[in-house]
C-alpha positions, 0 to 999 in steps of 0.5 A, a space after each residue: 854635609 856630614 857636619 850638617 846632618 850631625 848638627 841637625 841631629 844634635 839640635 833635634 835631640 836638644 829640642 826633645 830634651 827641652 820638650 821633655 823638661 817642659 812636660 816634666 815641670 809644667 802644671 798643665 802640659 796642654 795638647 800633645 803631651 806624651 801619654 806614655 811617660 813613666 811612672 804612670 801614663 802622663 806623669 806628672 802632667 796629664 791631659 784629663 779626658 774623663 776623670 782626673 787621676 792625680 789623686 790616685 798617685 801615692 806621691 800626690 796623695 801622701 800629704 792628704 793621707 797624713 792629714 786624714 790619719 790625724 783626723 781619724 783619731 782626733 775624736 777618740 774621747 767623743 767616740 768613747 762617750 758615744 759608745 758608753 751611751 750606746 752600750 747603756 741604751 742598747 737592749 739586752 742581746 745587742 750590747 755585745 755587738 756594740 762592744 765588739 765594734 767599740 773594741 775594733 775602733 780602739 784597735 784602729 786608733 792604735 794602728 793609725 797612731 803607730 802608722 803615723 809614728 812610723 811615717 813621720 817620727 812624730 806622735 799625733 797629739 790628743 785632741 782637747 775639749 772634745 764636745 759630745 752631744 748625746 743622741 736623742 734616742 738609741 735609733 738616732 745613735 744607730 743612724 749616726 753610727 751607720 753614716 759615720 762608718 760609711 764616711 770612714 770608709 771613704 776617708 780610709 780609701 783616700 789614705 790608702 791612695 797615699 801609701 805605697 808600702 804594702 804592709 801599711 796598705 794592708 793595715 788600712 785594708 784591715 781598718 776599712 774592711 772592719 768599717 764595712 763590717 761595722 756598717 752592716 752591724 749598725 744596719 742590722 741593729 737599726 732594722 731590728 729596733 727602728 723599722 716599722 714604727 718600733 723605735 727603741 
């Protein structure tokens, strides 16, 4: 009798191990998956009900974060030419605003290159053969700059998802809050120069 109970308990324990192993390695665990597995609910298999959550888990997002860091610095030469154009086109009193944004972007490139180096031990190669199409007007340049800043915020947010080490997360937080600040400045310049038919 005692042996039968022991055998049953051992069998149940073995079955539980098999279930746990299946849930751990399967790409989609199906109904009944335990939602309280560590290190986050449903890890690594999740039955999504409202919205997929894997992209918010650092270990899943890390490769994409590295790719986006490279993408973020790939247009350095084009950015340099764009800011030269905007500084030449800007009316008096607005050049200082654009120069401050440009200086922040130079700082961001250095921070991202340092971050990539510390994460991978490799340098990001400089992009070759950048093509620059100057805006047709100052206002077109302001519009382009504004929407590029908004896209950058989304890109840095995805990079942030892939990083767990707090100092690196703080670096990306500094960068994307700078981008939000830049977006407000570009919007101010657009309102100053390109609204109500007064196109500069």
